[in-house]
N, C-alpha and C positions, 0 to 999 in steps of 0.2 A: 282512818283519814288517809288522803293521798300525801306519798312522801317520795321524794326523789332517791333513787337508788342507783350505783353503778353495777355493772354486769359483772358477777363472780363465778368462777367455776364451781359447780354444787360440791358440797361435800360428800353427799350420797354417791356421785360418779367417783370422786377422787377415793373413796374408801374402796369401791370394787375394784379399782386399777390397783391399788397397793398392795391389797389381799392376794389379787392374782400374780403381782410380781414377786411375791415370797416363794413360788415356785418356779414362774416362768424364767426368771433370770437365771436359773442353773439349768434350763433346758438344753441350750447350744453346747456347754460343756460336757453333759451327761451323754446327749445323743451322739457327740464325737467319739467320746470312750467307747459306747456301746458299738458304733460303726468300725471302730478299729478292731474290737475284739471280734466281730462277725468277719472281718477281713482276714483275720489270722486263722478262722476256722473254716473259710469257704473251701479249701482243697479237700478236706475230709468230707463234704457234705455231698451227696447224690439226690437229685431231684428228678422224679420219675413225670411223664407226662399225663394230663388228666386223660382219662379213657374216652372222653367226648370231645377231647381237642381236636383230633384229626376232622371227625365229621363236621364240627362246627368250623373248622377252616375252609372245608370246601362249599361253606353257604356264605362265606364273607362277600361273594358278589350280590347277595340280597340287598346290601346297604344301597348300592348303584342303582339297581332296580327300583327301590324305594324312593330314592332321591328322584328319580326319573319321572315318578308320578306327580312332581309338583310341577306345574307349567306357568310361565309367566305370559299375561296377556291382558285381556282387558274385557269388560262386561257392558254391554248396553242394554238398558231397560225402558220399556214404556208401560205405564200405569195409569189409571185414571186420575191420580192426584199430581200429575206432573203438568207445569205451566204449557200451554200450547200442545198439550198431546191429549189430555182427557176433555170431554165435553162437561162444562159446568153449568148446572142448572139451580133453580131453587130448591128442586127434590134431590139433588145428590150430584156425585161425580160418576161419569160415565165412561167406558171405552171398549167397543165391542172387538171381538176377534180379527176381523176384516180391517178394520181401521188401526189396529195395532200392528198388522203385519205390513200396511202401507206406510205407518212412520217408520218402522224398522228399514224398509227398502229406502225410503227417502233420505235417512240418515246414512246408510251405506254408500249413497251417492252424493253425499254432501261434502263437495270438495273444498268447501271453504273452512271445513273443520280441520286443523293441522294435526290431529290425532287420529284422523281417518287412518285405518291401515292401507298401506300402499304394496304390501308384499301378499304372496299367497297365504291363506290363513285357514287352520282348522276350525271349524264352527260348531256348535252345539246350539240350536235353537229350541227354547222350553217356552211353554205357555200353560197357564192357568185360567181357567173361566168359570163363572157361576152366573145363574139368573137372578139372585137375590143377595143382597149386601150380606146377610148373616150366613149365607153359605161361603160366600166369598171369604169373609173373614175367618171361618171355622176352618176351611180348606188351607187356608195360607197359615194359620196358626199351626195346623197340624204339621204341614210339610215343613216349615221353618224350625221345628224342633229338631231336626236332622239336617235340612239342607239350608244353612245359615246365610245364603246370599244377601248382604246388606240392603240392597234395593227391596227385596221381598220382606225381609224382617220389617223395614219401614212401612212398607204398604201393609203388613199384617197388622201393625200396631195402629194405624192411621183407620183401616177398614172396620176394626174393631171397636175403635172409638165411636166412629160413625154409626155402626151398628146399634150401640147401646144409647145413642143420643136422644131417641124418643122418651127413654125413661129418665135420663139425667138433665134433659134442657130446661126442666121448670125448676130445678134445684139451683138456689141462689147462695153460694157459702159466704160466710161473713169475710169481709175484706181483711187483708192481713196487713198489720202496720210495719214500716221500713224501720230499720233495716231487719231482714229475716234472718232466723236461725237456719244453720246448714244441718245437713244430716250428720249424726256423730261419727267421727272417724278417729283414727290415731294421730295423736299430737307429736307428730315425728319430724318437724321441720327442724333445720340446723340451729344449733350445734348438735341436738340431741340425736339427729337421724345419722349423721357420720359416726358419732361416739357409739351407738347402738352397733354400727357396722364393725368398728375396732375393736371396741370391748368385747362384743360377741365372738369375734375371732380369737381372741385370748382365751375366753372361757371355754370355746370350744376345744383348744389345746388342752386345757386343765381335764375336760373330759374324757379327751382321748387318753391323756395320761394315767387318768384313773381306771380307764378299763383295763389297764395292765395288772389290774389284780386277778385276772383270768389269765390261767396258762395257754400256751399257744394252742393246745389239742381243744380246749374249751371253745376259743376264738375261731378256729377252724370250724368247729360243729356249729356254732352260733352263725357263721357266714354261709354254711352250707344250707341250714334252715332258712335265713333270710333270702338267699338266691331262689329256694324252691318256692317260697311265698311270693316273691315278686313275679316269677314266671307264671304263677296261677293268677296273680291281680292282673298282669297284662294280658293273659288270654280271656280272662272275664271281661275287661274293659273293651276288648276288640270284638267280642261276642255281643256286647250289649250295643255296639256301634251298628251292628247288623239288623238290630230289631227296626226295621224301617217301616214307616206308614206315608201314606200320601201317593198322589198320582200326579203326572202333567203330560201335557202334549208336547211331543219332542220330535227333533230329527236332526241328524248328521250331516253336515255339509263340508266342502273345502273348496278353495278357489280365491281369487281376489275380491275385491269388495264388490265390484261390478258383478262378476259373475254370481257372487252369493245373493245380490239384490235380485238379480234375474231370475234366480231359482226359487227365491221367496215369493216374488210377485206372481209366479205361477202356480203356487201352492194354494190350495183351497183352504178357506177358513174351517177349522174343525169344528166350531160352534157359532151360534149367533147371539150368545149371552151378551147381557150389557156391562159386566165386569170382567174385565180382562188383564192380566199381567203378562208381559212377554219379555224375554231376554234373549240376547244372542252372547254367548261365550267364545271368545277369539282368542287364538293363540297362534303363533309360528310353529310351536311343536305340538306332537300328537296329544290329544285331551283323553287319554286312556282311561283314566279313573271316572272322569265324568261321563264320558260316552257309555261306560259300562253302567254307572250308576243311574242315569237319566234316559239313556236309549234303549235299554233293553227289554224286551216284550213281556 
């Protein structure tokens, strides 16, 4: 039956903390003693540089090159499912390539929008088009597996839903009573959330201390093996990213908003299909990664 109870710190949590403290309370003094011993021996120790250190040092500039691939900018998208962009009829939502281009041109010339770019921009225009909703959904889903532009992911979900509506529209699910069950998740709201963080840090220290059962040579061997495995894993993950599928219409542009609009308005629509999504990726800095990804023949 219901009974009123005051909040009390759980015994299960206190037990963990107490057990951890039997070792952790001695960590500071023990570590200080060990540090003093090492300081006394430092004059007798000689350390040689790793044979790959010099070569690795010559490649440290790769970090700045990697960072330069991340550009700050904006993305403008038109799709059949946007208000005042696509054409909505009883049969569905439509947007052909020519209209998509016209909408993008109009937006580039929309001086009422305070976020309209006013400086010179690097621009990549991309477009995907299909003659049937099923093909449109399939192509979008394939493309967004690797190219996760949020607007395109939304269009992929929406078009997939519309493509299957003919088989699902006659299905009437039972109405759900309120309130609703939420999907299962970790019950980690405070104070448990913060307790897990700090007690976990203490247990991590215990785990680190326990690893001292290995001698230095064994630790270095394990570290070497772990580093080799990590390099292999990162190489495999990058290789997996290169397994690309899908194709888009694209062009690379640069200039201010007006010149971009003029160039786009003079371009011919690549298709006349009724299902089209198109985007402008805009940035003041070069879009090297995106241009090489999306504009290479």
